[in-house]
N, C-alpha and C positions, 0 to 999 in steps of 0.2 A: 720190161723195165718197171720196177716198182716206183710209185709216186711218192712224193714227200708227205710225211705225216706231222712234222713239227709245224705248229700253227705260226710261230714267229717267222720261220724261214719262208713259209708260203706267203705270208703277208708282205715280206720284204721283196718278193719276186713277182708280185702281181703285175700283170700288164693288161689293164682293162681296155677292151675294145668295144666301142659302140657300133653295132652293125647298122648299116643303112636300112631304112624301111620302117613300116608299121606292121605289127603282127597281131593276130587274133586267135582266140580259142573258140572252137565250135564243136558242138556235139552232133554226131551223125549216126544214123542207123546202119549205114552201109558205106563202104569205101568205093563202091562201083563207079561213081561219077567223079571221083577225084583222082587225077593222075598222080601216081605214086611219087613222081619226080617233084611235085609241088608240095608234098607233105614234109614239113620240117621236123615235127615231133608227133608221135602217135601214142596214145594211151588207151589200152583196152582194159576196162575195169567192169565190175559188176553192174554199175549204173549205165554203162554204154561205152561208146567209142568217142574219144575227144581227139581232135587233130588241131595242130597249130599250123597256120598258114600265113603267108603274106596277105595283108588286108585286101589288096586289089584282086588277088585270086579268089578269096572268099566272096567278094562282091560280084566278080564275074560268074561264079557258080551259084549266086543267090543263096548263100548260106547265112544263117542267123548267127550273130555275135553281139555281145553287149560291152565288151571291154577291148580297148586297143592298147597294145603294149609296145615297149621298146625291148631290144635284146642286147644285153651286155655280155660279151664273152670275156672270161677271166683267163688269160693265156698263161696259165701256170700249171705245171705238172704235179698236181696234188693227188694223193692217194684217196680212193673212195672211203678208206677207213679214217681219214683225217677228221677231227672233230672241232667244231667251233667257228669255221670260216664264215658261214652265212650270218650267224649272230654277230660276229665281230664287224663285218662289213656294214650291215644295216644299223648297228649301234653307232658306228662312226658317222653315217649319214645323219642320224638324228642329232648328234652332238656337233655337227659342222655349223659354220656360221649361217648356212642357208636353212637349217632345220628341215631338211628334206623329209617329206612323208611320202612313202611309196610302198606299193605292194610288191611282193616278190614271189616268183615261182621259180624255184631252183631246179635245174636239170643237170645231172652229172652223167658222165659216161667214162668207162675205163679207157685208158690210153693203150692202144694196141699197136705194136710195131711189127 
């Protein structure tokens, strides 16, 4: 099933969900010591392997990290081809009464049914 590409329709149907927990990014040379079931996201790039884990798992494994993040899931079926969603969301954060300043690492995945 193809996701929504119309930005206004996507924004009207957002259902943001703040996941419980604290999350960290850590660079590793090998995945041998990390149980695959504990890895939330994995990125293998030229610079090395980065994994995203719950903070307490990274601490248990004595992994280095310098940034602790939250995780917001946008429960909307948008197409990977949709353009402008991230910019619109964080623009609205800056314009809100709270003038939120936050960093963003966006991860998308295809909807597979």
